[in-house]
Each structure stands twice: as C-alpha cells, then as structure tokens.
C-alpha positions as CSV (number, residue, x, y, z in Angstrom):
1,M,-25.2,-28.2,-17.2
2,F,-22.9,-26.2,-14.3
3,R,-25.4,-26.6,-11.9
4,K,-26.0,-30.7,-12.9
5,A,-22.1,-30.9,-12.6
6,I,-22.3,-29.3,-8.7
7,V,-24.9,-31.7,-7.7
8,L,-23.4,-34.6,-9.0
9,A,-20.2,-33.8,-7.6
10,A,-22.4,-33.2,-4.2
11,T,-23.8,-36.7,-4.8
12,L,-20.3,-38.3,-4.9
13,L,-19.1,-36.4,-2.2
14,L,-22.0,-37.7,0.0
15,A,-21.9,-41.2,-1.3
16,A,-17.9,-41.5,-0.6
17,A,-18.7,-40.0,2.8
18,V,-21.4,-42.7,4.0
19,A,-18.7,-45.5,2.3
20,S,-16.2,-44.0,4.2
21,A,-18.4,-44.2,7.4
22,D,-19.6,-47.7,6.7
23,Q,-15.6,-48.4,6.6
24,A,-14.8,-47.1,9.8
25,S,-17.5,-48.9,11.3
26,S,-16.8,-52.4,10.0
27,A,-13.4,-51.5,11.3
28,L,-14.5,-50.3,14.5
29,L,-16.9,-53.6,14.9
30,A,-13.8,-56.2,13.4
31,R,-12.1,-55.0,16.6
32,A,-14.6,-54.6,19.6
33,F,-16.7,-57.6,18.5
34,P,-14.6,-60.0,16.3
35,E,-16.1,-62.4,13.7
36,K,-14.5,-65.6,13.8
37,A,-14.9,-68.2,10.1
38,A,-17.2,-71.3,11.3
39,T,-17.6,-70.1,14.7
40,P,-19.9,-72.7,16.8
41,L,-23.4,-71.4,17.9
42,S,-22.4,-71.7,21.5
43,E,-19.1,-69.4,21.0
44,L,-21.0,-66.4,19.1
45,G,-20.2,-64.0,22.0
46,R,-17.2,-65.5,23.1
47,G,-15.5,-62.5,24.8
48,V,-18.1,-60.3,25.1
49,G,-20.5,-59.3,27.7
50,I,-24.1,-57.9,27.6
51,V,-25.8,-55.8,30.1
52,F,-29.2,-55.6,30.8
53,T,-31.5,-53.5,32.7
54,P,-34.2,-55.7,33.8
55,D,-37.2,-54.1,33.1
56,L,-36.3,-54.2,29.0
57,S,-35.6,-57.9,29.9
58,V,-37.7,-60.9,30.3
59,P,-37.5,-64.0,32.6
60,G,-34.3,-66.9,31.5
61,N,-32.7,-63.9,29.6
62,C,-29.7,-65.0,30.4
63,R,-29.6,-68.3,29.2
64,F,-30.1,-67.1,25.9
65,Y,-27.2,-65.5,25.6
66,G,-25.3,-67.8,27.9
67,A,-25.8,-70.5,25.6
68,L,-24.6,-68.3,22.6
69,G,-21.1,-67.8,24.8
70,F,-22.4,-64.3,26.2
71,A,-21.6,-63.1,29.7
72,C,-24.9,-62.0,31.1
73,F,-25.1,-59.5,33.4
74,E,-28.5,-57.9,34.6
75,N,-29.7,-56.4,37.9
76,P,-30.7,-52.6,38.5
77,D,-27.7,-51.8,41.2
78,W,-24.4,-51.0,38.9
79,N,-22.3,-51.2,41.4
80,I,-23.7,-55.0,41.5
81,V,-23.2,-55.3,38.1
82,L,-19.6,-53.9,37.8
83,D,-18.5,-56.7,40.8
84,Q,-20.0,-59.0,38.7
85,I,-17.9,-58.4,35.1
86,R,-15.0,-58.2,37.6
87,T,-15.7,-61.7,38.9
88,W,-16.3,-62.9,35.8
89,N,-13.3,-62.0,34.3
90,I,-11.4,-63.6,37.1
91,D,-13.4,-66.7,37.3
92,H,-13.0,-67.1,33.4
93,P,-9.5,-66.8,32.3
94,R,-10.0,-68.4,29.0
95,S,-13.2,-66.6,27.8
96,L,-12.3,-62.9,29.7
97,V,-14.6,-60.0,28.4
98,R,-13.2,-57.6,26.9
99,T,-16.1,-56.0,25.2
100,L,-19.3,-55.0,26.8
101,V,-22.6,-54.1,24.9
102,L,-25.0,-52.2,27.2
103,E,-28.9,-52.7,26.9
104,T,-30.1,-50.2,29.0
105,H,-31.6,-47.0,29.3
106,G,-30.2,-43.8,27.9
107,T,-32.6,-41.7,30.1
108,N,-33.2,-39.4,26.8
109,G,-29.4,-38.8,27.1
110,N,-29.3,-38.2,30.7
111,G,-27.3,-41.0,32.3
112,L,-27.1,-44.9,31.8
113,K,-29.9,-46.5,33.7
114,L,-30.4,-49.8,35.3
115,Q,-33.9,-50.0,36.6
116,G,-36.6,-52.8,37.8
117,S,-39.6,-50.6,36.5
118,Y,-40.5,-47.0,36.1
119,D,-42.4,-47.3,39.4
120,P,-40.6,-44.1,41.3
121,G,-39.8,-46.7,44.1
122,A,-38.2,-49.5,41.8
123,P,-34.4,-50.3,42.5
124,R,-33.1,-48.1,40.1
125,S,-29.0,-46.5,39.6
126,Y,-27.5,-44.6,36.9
127,I,-23.6,-43.8,36.2
128,S,-22.1,-41.7,33.8
129,V,-20.1,-43.2,30.8
130,G,-16.6,-41.4,32.4
131,A,-17.4,-43.7,35.7
132,L,-17.8,-46.8,33.7
133,Q,-14.6,-46.3,31.6
134,Q,-13.0,-45.8,35.5
135,R,-14.4,-48.7,36.7
136,L,-13.5,-51.1,34.0
137,D,-10.4,-49.8,33.1
138,P,-8.5,-52.3,35.5
139,D,-10.7,-55.6,34.7
140,G,-9.2,-56.0,31.7
141,I,-12.7,-54.3,29.3
142,R,-11.4,-52.9,26.6
143,Y,-14.7,-51.4,24.5
144,I,-18.0,-50.3,25.8
145,I,-20.9,-50.3,23.5
146,I,-23.5,-48.1,24.1
147,S,-27.0,-49.1,22.8
148,A,-29.5,-47.1,24.5
149,C,-31.7,-43.9,23.6
150,N,-30.0,-41.1,22.6
151,S,-26.6,-42.2,23.6
152,G,-24.6,-39.6,21.6
153,R,-26.1,-37.2,24.5
154,L,-24.5,-39.1,27.2
155,L,-21.1,-38.0,25.9
156,R,-21.4,-34.2,26.3
157,P,-18.8,-32.6,28.4
158,S,-21.2,-31.3,30.8
159,I,-22.2,-35.0,32.3
160,Y,-19.3,-37.3,30.8
161,L,-18.1,-37.7,34.2
162,A,-20.7,-36.5,36.5
163,L,-24.5,-36.6,36.0
164,D,-26.6,-33.7,36.5
165,P,-29.4,-35.2,39.0
166,N,-30.9,-32.3,38.7
167,N,-31.3,-32.2,35.3
168,G,-35.4,-31.7,35.1
169,D,-35.9,-34.9,32.6
170,K,-39.3,-37.1,33.2
171,L,-37.2,-40.0,32.5
172,F,-34.9,-39.3,35.4
173,L,-36.8,-41.0,38.0
174,P,-35.2,-41.1,41.9
175,A,-31.7,-42.8,42.2
176,T,-33.1,-45.7,44.6
177,L,-29.6,-47.1,44.4
178,G,-27.5,-44.0,43.8
179,I,-25.4,-42.7,41.2
180,I,-22.0,-43.5,40.0
181,D,-19.8,-40.2,38.8
182,A,-15.8,-40.4,37.8
183,S,-13.7,-39.4,40.4
184,E,-12.7,-35.6,39.7
185,D,-9.3,-36.3,38.6
186,F,-10.1,-38.6,35.6
187,D,-9.0,-38.0,32.7
188,P,-10.8,-40.2,29.7
189,S,-8.2,-39.5,27.3
190,H,-5.7,-41.7,29.6
191,S,-8.1,-44.7,29.7
192,D,-7.9,-47.5,27.7
193,V,-11.5,-48.4,27.1
194,T,-13.0,-47.1,23.9
195,V,-16.8,-46.2,24.1
196,I,-18.6,-46.8,21.4
197,A,-21.7,-45.5,20.4
198,P,-23.8,-45.2,17.5
199,G,-23.1,-42.8,14.7
200,S,-26.9,-40.7,15.3
201,S,-28.9,-40.2,18.4
202,H,-32.1,-42.5,18.1
203,I,-34.7,-44.0,20.1
204,E,-33.6,-47.6,20.4
205,T,-36.0,-50.3,20.6
206,S,-35.8,-54.1,21.7
207,L,-37.8,-57.6,20.7
208,A,-38.9,-60.0,23.2
209,A,-38.9,-63.1,21.3
210,N,-39.1,-67.1,21.9
211,V,-36.6,-69.7,21.1
212,R,-39.3,-71.8,19.4
213,E,-39.2,-68.8,16.5
214,L,-36.1,-70.6,15.8
215,A,-35.2,-73.8,13.5
216,P,-35.4,-76.9,15.5
217,V,-31.5,-78.0,15.0
218,T,-30.8,-73.8,16.5
219,R,-33.2,-74.9,19.7
220,R,-31.2,-78.6,19.9
221,L,-28.1,-76.5,20.1
222,L,-29.0,-74.3,22.1
223,A,-30.2,-76.8,25.0
224,Q,-26.5,-78.7,24.3
225,S,-25.0,-75.3,25.1
226,A,-26.9,-74.4,27.9
227,R,-26.7,-77.8,29.4
228,A,-23.0,-77.6,29.0
229,R,-22.6,-74.7,31.1
230,H,-24.7,-75.7,33.5
231,I,-27.5,-73.5,32.8
232,K,-31.1,-74.2,32.0
233,P,-32.0,-74.5,28.4
234,P,-33.4,-70.8,26.8
235,H,-36.9,-70.2,26.7
236,D,-37.2,-66.1,25.8
237,F,-35.1,-63.6,25.1
238,A,-34.7,-59.7,24.3
239,I,-32.9,-58.2,22.0
240,S,-32.2,-54.8,20.5
241,D,-32.3,-53.5,17.2
242,M,-28.6,-52.5,17.5
243,L,-27.5,-55.6,18.7
244,M,-29.5,-57.9,16.1
245,E,-27.1,-55.1,13.4
246,I,-23.7,-55.8,15.4
247,M,-24.2,-59.5,15.0
248,L,-25.7,-59.4,11.6
249,R,-22.8,-57.0,10.7
250,D,-25.4,-54.9,9.1
251,P,-23.9,-52.6,6.2
252,R,-26.3,-49.7,7.7
253,L,-25.1,-49.8,11.6
254,S,-23.1,-46.6,12.0
255,L,-20.8,-46.3,14.9
256,S,-18.6,-43.6,16.4
257,T,-15.7,-43.0,18.9
258,T,-16.2,-39.4,18.2
259,G,-18.0,-36.5,18.8
260,Y,-21.2,-36.2,20.9
261,V,-25.1,-34.7,20.2
262,D,-26.7,-31.9,22.3
263,A,-30.2,-32.1,20.8
264,L,-32.6,-34.6,21.9
265,S,-34.2,-37.2,18.6
266,P,-37.8,-38.6,18.9
267,E,-36.9,-40.7,15.9
268,V,-37.7,-44.1,15.8
269,P,-37.1,-46.8,13.5
270,P,-40.8,-48.5,11.8
271,V,-41.4,-51.4,13.0
272,S,-41.1,-53.2,10.1
273,A,-37.7,-52.4,9.9
274,S,-37.2,-54.4,13.2
275,E,-39.4,-57.1,12.1
276,A,-37.1,-57.5,8.9
277,L,-34.0,-57.0,11.3
278,F,-35.2,-60.0,13.3
279,R,-35.8,-62.6,10.3
280,S,-32.3,-61.8,9.5
281,F,-31.3,-62.5,12.9
282,K,-33.3,-65.5,12.9
283,A,-32.2,-66.7,9.9
284,H,-28.2,-66.3,10.7
285,L,-28.2,-68.2,13.5
286,N,-30.3,-71.1,11.8
287,A,-27.8,-70.8,9.1
288,I,-25.0,-71.4,11.4
289,A,-26.9,-74.3,13.2
290,A,-27.8,-75.9,9.9
291,Q,-24.3,-76.2,9.2
292,E,-23.2,-77.8,12.9
293,L,-26.2,-80.4,12.3
294,P,-26.7,-80.7,8.8
295,K,-29.8,-83.2,8.8
296,M,-31.8,-81.2,10.9
297,T,-34.5,-78.9,9.1
298,A,-36.1,-75.4,10.3
299,K,-39.3,-73.4,11.2
300,I,-40.3,-69.5,12.0
301,P,-43.0,-67.1,13.4
302,S,-43.7,-63.6,16.1
303,S,-42.3,-61.6,18.3
304,K,-43.2,-58.2,20.6
305,R,-41.6,-55.1,19.9
306,A,-40.8,-52.6,22.9
307,A,-39.6,-49.0,22.4
308,R,-36.6,-48.0,25.2
C-alpha cells in the first residue's frame, strides 16, 4: 500500500510537471508568435521571419511563406541573411519582424549552419547563438526560435559566443563563407533577444510538399495574396515538424529559454508523426481559408520527408 502511494505521488508530480511545462511553452509561444482571432490566411505570419538554409528548401519556397504573410530569407551566407533582415525591418515598418524562426542545420549542436549542399566546396557559413543575438538586437528582433537538430547543444557555454572550428564533427564542413562569432565583450544577459529552443534535443525533420495538396479555396487565397505582394503564386514548399507544431499550437510542443544539453541525441521522430502533423497543418490552413471563402470546397494527397 505504501509503495502504491509513492508510485501514485510520483505519477501525480510528473503529470503536474508536464502540465507546468506545457503552460510555460504556451505562454512563451503566445509572446513570440501571437495568435490573433480571425486572422486571414494572408496574415498568419505577420511579424515573423523564417530563415531557410537553401539545401533544406525547395524552389520558390519563400513564395509560399510570403503569401502567408511571413518574411522569408534564404541564403547560404549568414551576413547576407542578417543584412536582409535589417533591410526588411527598415522597409516594412507596418510589418516589422519581431520573431525569427531558424529552419537551419544545427550541425550536431556545433553551430547554426546555412549551406547550398553537402559538397565540401559548397557555399556555407556558420554563426553562434550569441552572435545572432548581438547582430539582431539593434534590428528589433526580440525572439529567436531555433528549429535545428540537437539545438540544445548550441546553447553550451563553451560555444555560445564563439564556435569551435576544430570540433571534429563530420557535419562541420568547410566554412567557405566564414564563421560569425560574438565579440568577446558581448554579454547575452543584457540582450533584448530571447533565444527559444525545443525542451529536448533530437533530430529535426522537414517535409517537402506541393500547394496542390491544399484545398482549392486555400490555393486561391494563397495565389491572391501572392499577387497582392507582387510575387509569383507559390507551388512547392518545405516545412519542419517544429514549425508545424508552432503554427498548430500543438500541446506536445515543448519550448525552453534556459539550460543547455551536452549529449548528442540520435532520436528521430517517427515518419507517422510527421505525416500526422502535416495532415493537421493542411486541415488548419484549409479551415482558415474556408471561413474566408465559405462557398468553395476541399481536396488532399502526399508529401516527402527529409531528415535534418
């Protein structure tokens, strides 16, 4: 009886801890990626920027996110991306980017990497988390959400400000476009930029999909939004499991702004979980579109999954 009581107490404490973590993640997400009532499809991403590494993207990827109201940046050179973010906030005072989602490589937790491909000579650059804070602080960015493999390891004190270019990791390929570190006198505790990472380190995965998988009403609204922004209507797009969880406000999403992870995690979410997320994501977009144009109907089909 005594043993059962202990087990029950432990179970209740674990449940309370999980509930508390869920509430903390929800509150954090509400600040970094606020959800407004009756937001039109074309404004879902207002105030949020997404950085894609080109090799995890697809042709025309940013057209899809642009049609949803996001600011989208895709280049293998971090210096160019950072300049583009600054320029965006100067040129778009009514839709300033306050939150940045990083759809990049984590390089097994050894640096945020942008690259054209895995070819050793491909255009490629790295940046430390501290350097991102330092560079983005004056540009009005207030939240960085890291969607990258083993992101918890990126927050290790030993590489938070300056990366180790000789870490021996096979994924740390030649930095053909350089490495950006924070200056020695930079103090992250004085930064207005909050860094958000998954609550546990694991391998992030992405899906490549086509807008034809969305309902006709959704495609129509995406095309209208794209034309209004003077961009071509979207065709293909890539999206990570984490970004889908964010947009769906998935209760399983765990986020943290504190701590770091030393161990390298090989954990990969099952394919079935990614596919289920994608079905929910499509249904989410279709439901929003159906409310805007209720007279049109829906459709469905397939996707490709890529490990990151």
